[in-house]
C-alpha angles and dihedrals in degrees: 000000000000124000088253093057091049092050089049089054093047090049090056096043101036108014095161097051114111111251101173127017125196128184092270106016145044127214115203122207089252092053093043093055094043093049091049092050093048093046092050086060091048091053091050091051089050090056099255110152137190111299095013116139117239117193114211122190107231098241120160097249140115086245091065088058092045089051092050097052093033089058089050093050090048089051089241123136115255113222113184116203130195116280091231096049115138129213094269093052093048092046091053092048091045091055093040095059096029089237125199097206143012119209113194154114095282140027111263118215113263092355125121097243137194113188121221086232089063097048100083092054093046095045092047091053095051124090113262095218123091123199102172130107125265112253118263118254095248095056120103111257103174139018108207121188119216120233092249096226091147101031145332111337111262128209109238112205111217119195127205087250090055091051095049094044091051089051093047091049091054091047092049094048100038104023096231112191140193093264091062117123109190132188128200129178109190131100115291094231089069121092095238099069090041089055090050088051093050095043094053092040089056097050095036096249130135129252129200114211109197124183101238137332092252086083086073098151089053092046094055091044091054091045087056096043097048099032095239113212102180138030136199105212122171113206092258090060091049090054090052091050089051092052102037110027101034105181099358095103090058090071088070095052093112095046107044110088096185144350120214119204129184147122094085138029119278124232120226090244090056092050092048092048091054093046090051096045097043108029092158097049132092107244118203131187112197127207113197144096145227087268098050112024118219107350104167137008130203122197095210093178086065107022109048103193141161106295089246089067115103098179134246126319114272124246111288094018121115114199123182130171120227118214123212091274090053093250121125111276119238125237109294093014121118118246143155112272111246121185135199123182144115087265093068112115119245088239147285119306112265093344107114090153091058094041091058089051099049100041120070124166092337094312125115108226106216129199092241126105124204149128141239122237125216091272095054097256115145120226121196113211100177147297127293094234093048095060114127112214106211107185091322095316116116118229126182114215091217091063091056092044092051090051092049093049090057090063109099113254098021107122102177141352146172130209126198141154127273128184117269125193094217107032099028092235135029135186122255120195125198115196134198114198134193131225090269093063113112120190141031140261091293090056091055092046091052092047091051091049088064092050106038140047111260096254091053095059107108115254090212125039122177137173118236133181094236143353118243114238135177122252091267094051104261120138106257094229092163090061092057095039092055099040 
């Protein structure tokens, strides 16, 4: 059963239950279904046909939700774009996906545009009934663009089957139920909040979509008001909670059923903070991607592992590691992470060359490198394209970063390659410290010498005020590598 069919059922059985909650508005299941039906008619009247791409600026509004599910009902492809996109960005995306319509806050040059300000009038005028067929599971529902931290952003095609299988995997692993009230605080054009929307829409729960964790007073007030039971918190949000809210999260320790974290690696200090604040909650770290859904889960409240550990593969997910000779790596041996499941995307938009490269025998060949331990836990050591070749010796920046983060007082860091006259490449480490840090660059060098082989110690170490990260919390290594 698709998400649309489940929402239709919830709308009939519990029309007044909140489905989506914004800072200043609530959408019930009855309203959500009616708005989607009406907007599917609006799209048809505007000439949008089956398979057409519709770009929707990710603005925190009920009309964003109506556009999402209206596109699905109309069998169009939903393409969320950044809230802060400008005309040039939208025009480039519009041409890149050969879109039929742009829905946003402004009129984009040479784009067929529907303004958010016009949507209420158009939706209100449309008939609330819908007599079409639900889309088939193999059709493309969404086109999600990656952040592009390691290359040009790619359009990930997500089918209805992918969406439902990702939801069912989460339900099977975490036991999400209809009484769930979730909150997420990252931009709506990212895959994580969309998955929270789909997950809770499927089970009949409620999801709060809040525009940024910096509205912390508002966040805690809404958590109180709506009795939040689960949170999606990327590591960057956890760091902000540590710095700005101190002990406030602890007051919810008897109410939060689980916290779900993903999108970037967690630091040990972040894990310990969450264990301390929410000792009665289930704490999950998720390893996955836009391309593959939820691949592995780690219960870090229960299994306290090396921070490179991302857990065991989820039900229905086959993960194998490919060694340099393309054979399956043995336990403890490094290999490229390869994934096979019903959550795997059909492919990248208009990139047949890349699709042939990343799919082999039904497996998606990722860019991550890792190993399995004797208990079946997967550890990610780095990415293939991040490897620093120091005189023929391979070094993963994440290994150096993890070592640096274990030094007391170091809050954040990034490691990347720089040219070296003798070894070809060398490692450079930028470090952000807190007030509790005592020492200097020599102190850091000496600490790393105890933790790393000699050739892995960065040739250059520098202090910086902050580390640049993407909007979903990943270190923007490409920024540093190219600067």
